[in-house]
C-alpha positions in Angstrom: 30.1 -17.6 -6.2 29.4 -16.6 -2.6 26.7 -14.3 -1.3 29.2 -11.5 -0.6 30.5 -11.5 -4.1 27.0 -11.4 -5.6 26.1 -8.6 -3.1 29.1 -6.6 -4.4 28.1 -7.2 -8.1 24.5 -6.1 -7.5 25.5 -3.0 -5.5 27.9 -2.0 -8.3 25.2 -2.5 -11.0 22.8 -0.4 -8.8 25.2 2.4 -8.4 25.9 2.6 -12.1 22.1 2.6 -12.8 21.6 5.4 -10.2 24.5 7.5 -11.6 23.1 7.2 -15.1 19.7 8.4 -13.9 21.2 11.3 -12.0 23.7 12.5 -14.4 22.8 11.2 -17.9 19.0 10.7 -17.8 18.5 11.4 -21.5 21.5 9.4 -22.8 20.4 6.5 -25.0 22.3 4.0 -22.9 20.5 5.2 -19.8 17.3 4.6 -21.7 18.4 1.2 -22.9 19.8 -0.1 -19.6 17.9 1.6 -16.9 14.7 3.3 -18.1 13.8 0.4 -20.3 13.8 -1.8 -17.2 16.8 -3.9 -18.2 18.7 -3.3 -14.9 15.6 -3.9 -12.7 15.0 -7.1 -14.8 18.6 -8.1 -14.0 17.8 -7.7 -10.3 14.5 -9.6 -10.8 16.4 -12.5 -12.4 18.9 -12.6 -9.5 16.0 -12.4 -7.1 14.2 -15.3 -8.8 17.4 -17.5 -8.6 17.9 -16.6 -4.9 14.2 -17.3 -4.0 14.2 -20.5 -6.0 17.3 -21.8 -4.3 16.5 -20.7 -0.7 12.7 -20.7 -0.3 11.6 -23.0 2.4 15.2 -23.9 3.3 15.8 -21.2 5.9 14.4 -21.0 9.3 11.9 -18.3 10.0 9.0 -16.8 8.1 6.8 -13.7 7.6 4.3 -14.3 10.4 6.0 -12.1 13.0 8.9 -9.7 13.3 10.9 -12.3 15.2 10.4 -14.9 12.4 11.4 -12.3 9.7 14.6 -11.6 11.7 15.2 -15.3 11.9 14.7 -15.7 8.2 17.1 -12.9 7.4 19.9 -14.5 9.4 20.5 -16.7 6.3 22.9 -14.7 4.1 21.2 -15.9 0.9 17.7 -14.9 2.1 19.2 -11.6 3.3 20.7 -11.0 -0.1 17.4 -11.8 -1.8 15.8 -9.1 0.4 18.5 -6.6 -0.5 18.1 -7.3 -4.2 14.4 -6.8 -3.8 15.1 -3.3 -2.4 17.6 -2.6 -5.2 15.1 -3.5 -7.9 12.1 -1.7 -6.5 14.0 1.5 -5.4 15.5 1.7 -8.9 12.1 1.3 -10.5 10.9 4.2 -8.3 13.8 6.2 -9.5 13.0 5.4 -13.2 9.4 6.5 -12.5 10.6 9.8 -10.9 12.7 10.5 -14.1 9.8 9.7 -16.4 7.4 11.7 -14.4 9.7 14.7 -14.0 10.3 14.8 -17.7 6.6 14.6 -18.4 6.0 17.5 -15.9 9.0 19.4 -17.4 10.7 19.7 -13.9 14.2 20.9 -13.7 16.4 17.8 -13.5 18.4 19.5 -10.7 15.3 19.4 -8.5 15.0 15.7 -9.2 18.7 14.7 -8.4 18.3 15.1 -4.6 15.1 13.1 -4.8 16.9 10.3 -6.7 19.7 10.3 -4.1 17.1 10.0 -1.3 15.3 7.3 -3.1 18.5 5.4 -3.6 19.5 5.7 0.0 16.1 5.7 1.8 13.6 4.5 -0.7 10.2 5.7 0.4 11.6 9.0 1.8 12.9 9.9 -1.6 9.6 9.0 -3.2 7.8 11.3 -0.7 10.3 14.2 -1.3 9.9 13.8 -5.0 6.1 14.1 -4.6 6.5 17.3 -2.6 8.9 18.7 -5.1 6.6 18.0 -8.0 3.4 19.1 -6.3 3.4 22.5 -7.8 3.9 21.1 -11.3 1.1 18.6 -10.7 -1.3 21.4 -9.6 -0.5 23.3 -12.8 -1.1 20.2 -14.9 -4.6 19.7 -13.4 -5.7 23.2 -14.4 
């Protein structure tokens, strides 16, 4: 399998996970596949394989921006970085769902946050915190 094919598979799995969180957050299969951590664990397994097969074999490193850029010129290392993002952004989305359900927030307020987390990671996390701020204040009282 080449890097492009694995990239497409991982992206498809991620989109399915995000759609389940956004549109069927209480469905048992969403719970079993996404909220349980199964999909992020799938990404973690792919990541492990990518790191194990590429670590130390690509030029570059983490000591400077230039070295990071050089490191990510290798398609397999770049894919590992992308899978890293997919895994952690989805984990943040799962946390947003769990937290919003605990706070009893309207799911329709959370859906835009999920979209932003999927597309822009930390920005969605920030927006979710702003959206949930009022509910958190009430919880502290």
